[in-house]
C-alpha positions as CSV (number, residue, x, y, z in Angstrom):
1,M,55.5,89.9,-49.1
2,P,57.2,90.4,-45.8
3,D,57.2,87.5,-43.3
4,L,55.5,87.7,-39.9
5,P,57.3,89.7,-37.2
6,G,58.1,87.8,-34.0
7,I,60.0,85.0,-35.9
8,L,63.0,87.3,-36.2
9,S,63.9,87.5,-32.6
10,N,64.2,83.7,-32.4
11,S,66.3,83.3,-35.5
12,D,70.0,82.4,-35.7
13,A,70.3,84.2,-39.0
14,R,68.5,86.6,-41.3
15,I,68.3,86.5,-45.1
16,L,66.8,89.2,-47.3
17,L,65.4,87.3,-50.3
18,V,65.0,89.6,-53.4
19,E,63.0,87.6,-55.9
20,D,60.1,88.6,-58.1
21,D,58.8,85.0,-58.9
22,P,56.3,84.1,-56.3
23,D,56.8,80.3,-57.0
24,D,60.5,80.7,-56.4
25,V,59.8,82.6,-53.2
26,V,57.6,79.8,-51.8
27,I,60.1,77.1,-52.7
28,I,63.1,79.0,-51.3
29,Q,61.2,79.8,-48.0
30,R,60.0,76.3,-47.6
31,I,63.5,74.8,-48.1
32,I,65.2,77.4,-45.8
33,R,62.6,76.7,-43.1
34,Q,63.9,73.1,-43.0
35,A,67.5,74.2,-42.5
36,P,69.3,72.9,-39.4
37,I,69.5,76.4,-38.0
38,S,66.7,78.9,-37.6
39,V,66.7,81.4,-40.4
40,H,64.3,84.4,-40.8
41,V,63.6,85.2,-44.4
42,E,62.4,88.7,-45.3
43,T,61.3,88.9,-48.9
44,R,61.1,91.8,-51.4
45,A,60.0,91.6,-55.1
46,N,62.7,93.9,-56.6
47,G,65.8,95.8,-55.9
48,Q,64.0,99.1,-55.1
49,E,61.8,97.5,-52.5
50,A,64.9,95.8,-51.1
51,L,66.8,99.1,-50.8
52,T,63.8,100.7,-49.1
53,Y,63.7,97.8,-46.6
54,L,67.5,98.2,-46.0
55,E,67.1,101.9,-45.4
56,T,64.5,101.1,-42.6
57,C,67.0,98.7,-41.1
58,Q,69.4,101.6,-40.7
59,D,66.9,103.6,-38.6
60,K,67.3,103.2,-34.8
61,D,63.9,101.7,-34.5
62,G,64.2,99.5,-37.7
63,H,64.8,95.8,-38.1
64,P,68.4,94.5,-37.9
65,L,70.2,94.3,-41.1
66,P,70.2,90.9,-42.8
67,D,73.2,88.5,-42.5
68,L,72.9,87.6,-46.2
69,I,71.1,88.9,-49.2
70,L,70.0,86.2,-51.7
71,L,69.3,88.0,-54.9
72,D,67.7,87.3,-58.3
73,L,69.2,89.3,-61.2
74,N,66.2,89.6,-63.6
75,M,63.5,91.6,-61.9
76,P,61.3,94.6,-62.7
77,V,61.7,98.1,-61.4
78,M,65.4,97.7,-60.3
79,D,67.2,94.6,-61.4
80,G,69.8,92.7,-59.3
81,S,72.8,94.4,-60.9
82,G,71.5,97.9,-60.1
83,F,70.7,96.8,-56.6
84,I,74.2,95.4,-56.0
85,R,75.8,98.7,-57.2
86,E,73.6,100.7,-54.9
87,V,74.4,98.6,-51.9
88,R,78.1,98.7,-52.6
89,R,78.0,102.5,-52.9
90,N,76.4,102.8,-49.4
91,S,79.1,102.8,-46.8
92,H,76.8,101.4,-44.1
93,L,75.6,98.5,-46.4
94,S,78.6,97.8,-48.5
95,A,79.9,94.9,-46.4
96,L,76.7,93.0,-46.6
97,P,77.3,89.6,-48.3
98,I,75.3,89.2,-51.5
99,C,74.7,85.8,-53.1
100,V,73.2,86.0,-56.6
101,F,70.8,83.2,-57.4
102,T,70.1,83.1,-61.1
103,T,68.9,81.0,-64.0
104,S,71.6,82.6,-66.3
105,K,74.4,80.4,-67.5
106,D,75.9,83.3,-69.5
107,D,79.5,83.9,-68.4
108,D,79.2,87.6,-69.2
109,V,76.2,87.9,-66.9
110,I,78.0,86.0,-64.1
111,N,81.2,88.0,-64.5
112,S,79.2,91.2,-64.5
113,A,77.5,90.2,-61.2
114,Y,81.0,89.7,-59.6
115,E,82.2,93.0,-61.1
116,D,79.2,94.8,-59.6
117,G,80.2,93.4,-56.2
118,A,78.4,90.0,-55.7
119,N,80.1,87.7,-53.2
120,A,78.9,84.6,-55.0
121,V,76.9,83.6,-58.0
122,V,74.9,80.4,-57.8
123,S,72.8,78.8,-60.6
124,K,69.2,78.0,-59.9
125,V,68.2,74.5,-60.9
126,D,64.9,73.0,-62.1
127,S,64.5,70.2,-59.6
128,L,63.3,70.5,-56.0
129,D,66.1,68.2,-54.8
130,G,68.7,70.3,-56.6
131,M,67.3,73.6,-55.1
132,S,67.3,72.0,-51.7
133,Q,70.9,70.9,-52.0
134,I,72.0,74.4,-53.2
135,L,70.1,76.3,-50.6
136,N,71.3,74.0,-47.8
137,T,74.9,74.5,-49.0
138,I,74.4,78.3,-49.0
139,V,72.9,78.3,-45.5
140,D,75.6,75.9,-44.2
141,F,78.5,78.0,-45.7
142,W,77.3,81.5,-44.8
143,F,76.0,80.6,-41.3
144,R,78.2,77.7,-40.2
145,T,81.5,77.9,-42.1
146,A,82.1,81.6,-42.9
147,K,82.7,84.0,-40.1
148,R,79.9,86.7,-40.1
149,Y,80.7,90.4,-40.4
150,Y,78.5,92.2,-37.9
151,I,77.6,95.8,-38.8
152,E,77.0,98.0,-35.8
């Protein structure tokens, strides 16, 4: 469910949210919309849809690449691990920061995400306040603290 065009040009940052749970998508978008900076969130329901979107970003008439990919691991069609590996294999996309957002507490799953090339792995929480704190921390870190890598 892509967001409306037009918002993108007024945004300070762009996030590609790859998440198959519609309830999580609504919650994440709502929280990010309240961030202290303007963030455009583009959503895709699985890794394959996200890769297709990123390919259109590479076209000269396409959208700009996202500044951050916020990625669920457990999705149909192409899961988060497969998506990370595909992005890291693509020389034009390999520098894009990927933050995995998962319910898994399994150390093997978390370590595997890092081995695949995730820049960060963050646990989802059950409470709205907890989700808000985590997402605000992610936005603050990636768009205020960390220096962005701009792909030309």
